[in-house]
C-alpha positions in Angstrom: 177.4 58.0 93.3 176.1 57.6 96.9 176.7 60.4 99.4 179.2 58.4 101.4 181.3 57.7 98.4 181.1 61.3 97.3 182.4 62.4 100.7 185.3 59.9 100.4 186.2 61.2 97.0 186.2 64.8 98.2 188.3 63.9 101.2 190.8 62.1 99.1 191.2 65.0 96.7 192.0 67.3 99.6 195.0 65.2 100.7 196.0 63.9 97.3 195.4 60.2 98.1 194.5 57.7 95.4 191.2 56.2 96.3 190.2 52.7 97.3 188.1 50.9 94.8 184.7 52.5 94.4 183.4 50.2 91.7 186.2 51.2 89.2 189.8 50.4 88.5 192.8 52.5 87.5 193.2 50.5 84.2 190.4 49.2 82.0 192.0 45.8 81.4 190.1 42.6 81.9 193.1 41.2 83.8 193.3 40.5 87.5 192.6 43.3 90.0 195.7 44.2 92.0 196.3 46.7 94.7 199.4 48.5 95.9 199.1 49.9 99.4 201.6 52.2 101.0 202.2 53.0 104.7 201.4 56.7 104.4 201.5 59.7 102.1 204.9 60.8 100.8 206.7 61.8 97.7 208.5 58.4 97.8 205.1 56.8 97.3 204.2 59.0 94.4 207.2 57.6 92.5 206.2 54.0 93.5 202.7 54.8 92.1 204.2 55.6 88.7 205.9 52.2 88.7 202.9 50.3 89.8 200.7 51.9 87.2 203.3 51.4 84.4 203.4 47.7 85.3 199.6 47.6 85.1 199.6 49.1 81.6 202.5 46.9 80.3 201.2 43.7 81.8 197.5 44.2 81.2 196.3 44.2 84.8 194.0 46.5 86.7 196.0 48.4 89.4 194.8 50.7 92.2 197.2 52.5 94.5 196.2 53.4 98.0 197.9 55.8 100.4 196.5 55.6 104.0 196.6 59.1 105.5 195.8 58.0 109.0 198.1 55.2 109.8 197.2 51.7 110.9 193.4 52.1 111.2 193.2 53.6 107.7 195.4 50.9 106.2 193.3 48.2 107.7 190.1 49.8 106.4 191.5 50.0 102.9 192.5 46.3 103.0 189.1 45.2 104.2 187.4 47.3 101.5 189.5 45.7 98.8 188.8 42.2 100.1 185.0 43.0 100.1 185.3 44.1 96.5 187.1 40.9 95.5 190.7 42.1 94.8 192.9 39.4 93.4 196.2 40.4 95.0 197.7 43.0 97.4 201.2 44.4 97.8 201.4 46.2 101.2 204.0 48.2 103.1 203.4 47.0 106.6 203.2 49.7 109.3 203.7 47.5 112.4 204.9 44.0 111.7 204.2 42.8 115.2 200.8 44.1 115.9 199.6 43.6 112.3 200.7 40.0 112.1 197.4 38.4 112.9 195.6 40.7 110.4 198.2 40.0 107.7 197.8 36.3 108.2 194.0 36.5 108.1 194.2 38.5 104.8 196.4 35.9 103.2 193.5 33.5 103.6 191.3 35.8 101.4 193.7 37.0 98.7 197.2 36.8 97.4 199.4 39.0 99.6 203.0 40.2 99.4 204.8 42.9 101.3 206.9 45.7 99.8 209.1 48.4 101.3 208.4 47.3 104.9 208.2 43.6 105.6 206.4 41.3 108.0 208.8 38.4 107.9 207.0 36.2 110.6 203.7 36.2 108.7 202.3 34.1 105.9 202.9 36.7 103.3 204.1 35.1 100.0 207.2 37.3 99.4 208.8 40.6 100.1 209.8 43.1 97.5 212.3 45.7 98.6 215.8 46.3 99.8 217.7 45.0 102.8 217.0 47.9 105.2 219.8 46.9 107.6 222.4 46.9 104.9 221.0 50.2 103.6 221.3 51.7 107.1 224.9 50.6 107.2 225.4 52.4 103.9 224.1 55.6 105.5 226.4 55.0 108.4 229.3 54.9 106.0 228.2 58.2 104.5 228.1 59.7 107.9 231.6 58.5 108.8 233.0 59.8 105.5 231.5 63.2 106.1 232.3 63.5 109.8 235.6 61.6 110.2 236.4 63.3 113.5 233.1 62.1 115.1 230.4 64.1 116.6 226.8 64.1 118.0 223.9 62.9 115.8 220.2 63.1 116.1 217.9 60.5 114.4 214.4 61.3 113.0 211.9 58.8 111.7 208.1 58.4 111.4 207.7 55.2 113.4 210.2 52.7 114.9 207.5 50.0 114.9 207.9 49.5 111.1 210.3 46.7 110.1 212.1 48.9 107.6 212.5 51.9 110.0 213.9 49.7 112.8 216.4 48.0 110.6 217.7 51.0 108.8 218.0 52.9 112.1 220.0 50.0 113.6 222.2 49.6 110.6 223.1 53.2 110.7 224.0 53.0 114.4 225.9 49.8 114.0 228.0 51.1 111.1 228.8 54.4 112.7 229.9 52.8 115.9 231.9 50.1 114.1 229.9 47.2 115.3 229.7 43.7 113.8 227.0 42.9 111.2 223.9 41.8 113.1 220.5 42.6 111.7 218.8 41.2 114.9 220.5 43.8 117.2 218.2 46.5 118.6 219.0 49.6 120.6 215.7 50.9 121.9 215.2 54.7 121.7 215.4 56.6 124.9 219.0 56.9 125.8 222.3 58.0 124.2 224.3 55.4 122.2 228.0 56.1 122.0 231.4 54.7 121.3 233.2 57.8 122.6 233.8 59.2 119.2 230.2 59.3 117.8 227.1 59.7 119.9 223.5 59.3 118.9 222.0 61.7 121.3 218.3 61.0 120.5 215.8 59.2 118.2 212.6 61.2 117.7 209.5 59.9 116.0 206.7 61.9 114.3 204.0 59.3 113.2 204.0 60.9 109.7 203.0 64.2 111.2 205.0 66.8 109.2 204.5 69.6 111.7 205.9 67.4 114.5 208.7 66.1 112.3 209.9 69.7 111.7 209.5 70.6 115.4 211.5 67.5 116.4 214.5 68.8 114.4 214.1 72.3 115.9 213.9 70.9 119.4 217.0 68.7 118.9 219.0 71.7 117.6 218.0 73.7 120.8 218.6 70.8 123.2 222.0 69.9 121.7 223.8 73.1 120.6 226.9 71.1 119.7 225.0 68.8 117.3 227.1 67.7 114.3 224.5 66.0 112.1 220.8 65.2 111.7 219.8 61.9 110.2 216.4 61.6 108.5 215.3 58.0 108.0 212.0 58.6 106.1 211.7 60.6 102.8 210.2 63.7 104.3 212.5 64.0 107.3 215.5 65.6 105.5 213.4 68.3 103.7 211.9 69.3 107.0 215.3 69.3 108.6 216.4 71.6 105.9 213.6 74.0 106.8 214.3 73.8 110.5 218.1 74.4 110.1 217.4 77.4 107.8 215.1 78.9 110.4 217.6 78.3 113.3 220.5 79.6 111.2 222.3 76.2 111.5 222.3 75.3 107.8 225.8 74.5 106.8 226.9 74.1 110.4 225.0 70.9 111.0 225.2 68.2 108.4 222.1 66.6 107.0 221.9 62.9 106.1 219.0 61.3 104.4 217.0 58.4 103.0 215.1 58.5 99.8 214.8 60.9 96.9 212.6 63.8 97.8 213.1 66.7 95.4 214.2 69.0 98.3 216.8 66.4 99.4 218.2 66.0 95.9 218.4 69.8 95.4 220.1 70.0 98.7 222.8 67.6 97.6 223.3 69.7 94.4 223.8 72.9 96.4 225.8 71.3 99.2 223.3 71.7 102.1 222.6 67.9 102.2 225.6 65.6 102.5 223.9 62.7 100.7 221.1 60.2 100.7 220.6 56.4 100.5 217.9 55.9 97.9 215.7 52.9 97.4 214.0 52.4 94.1 210.3 53.1 94.7 209.5 53.0 91.0 210.8 49.4 90.9 209.0 48.6 94.1 205.8 49.5 92.4 206.6 47.8 89.1 208.1 44.6 90.5 205.3 44.2 93.1 202.6 44.2 90.4 204.6 41.9 88.2 205.1 39.4 90.9 201.4 39.6 92.0 200.3 39.0 88.4 202.5 35.8 88.2 201.2 34.5 91.5 197.5 35.2 90.7 198.0 33.5 87.3 199.3 30.4 88.9 203.1 30.7 88.5 204.5 30.1 92.0 208.0 29.7 90.5 208.1 33.5 90.3 208.6 33.5 94.1 212.3 33.1 95.0 213.3 30.3 97.4 214.1 32.9 100.1 210.9 34.8 99.3 212.9 38.0 98.9 213.1 40.1 95.7 216.1 42.3 96.4 216.0 45.8 94.9 219.4 47.2 96.2 219.8 50.6 97.7 222.2 53.2 96.2 224.2 56.1 97.7 223.6 59.4 96.1 226.0 62.3 96.8 227.5 65.2 94.8 229.5 62.8 92.7 226.4 61.2 91.0 223.5 63.5 91.8 223.0 64.7 88.2 223.0 61.3 86.7 220.6 59.9 89.3 218.2 62.8 89.2 218.0 62.9 85.4 217.2 59.1 85.3 214.5 59.6 88.0 212.8 62.4 86.1 212.7 60.3 82.9 211.0 57.5 84.8 208.2 59.7 86.2 207.7 61.7 83.1 209.2 65.0 84.3 211.8 65.2 81.6 
């Protein structure tokens, strides 16, 4: 192996990232070579990886999973490397739908490309696999209202608001809590308080997938707003880091925690009562269905693409009423039980 590739391998092992293709594939099948690309490194994507690899084995295709640790630049490098190596299809979670549009469109001229988890709806991508993030945000808003019926102050935490999924789930949460009409095109930019007099979103803080910053954001919000009623984590790692921050500031139990996704810490928090609940996607199915759709497309079956170019994998609410059932099923899927 060349020195450059050896260094890449060593770096990937340090951060736990699945490698781009280095002349080999995850599976040994002679079928098409397909890639599943995330928007970062998170426990959520580990579950999706299980789904993508399970699809590869079941469908007889070669699957590689790639988790860019350094954001946009890293994701672009991975895509370019895959194209150079002749990948047949890519399923990508788009980091910045606006600023990546040209790159996405250019990539669609070189390989079959779909989006998953985070869409780029104005591009030439062939289809989107995932949930309706605005509807999911409204589900989280309903959970917040059920938990805090008297109202209160809320702080929002997210990796990036540039991502289509982050923007929509944030907006859906705000709109549902404030009792607004259904409008997925509405956008309240971060930077000022948003209130209806009963509920107030005091701040939206971003962390760019930096875990240290994400935890510090929660700590800062607790100090700046001593009468905070709830913290809302929109990415998988936000709630677990809020748990740590609230424990250290002795606010756990006083400030409610609301979450997206199914990190182990979040699920355990729901079991022991320190997390009010979470809205879960289905990352395993994101991985599985993305690879399945790509195989159909690469094999010349365009009818696999729905007319609206959207394969909906609905979100679910998980709270203390269904946590045991949900977690048991999840462990079975990823081989932990």
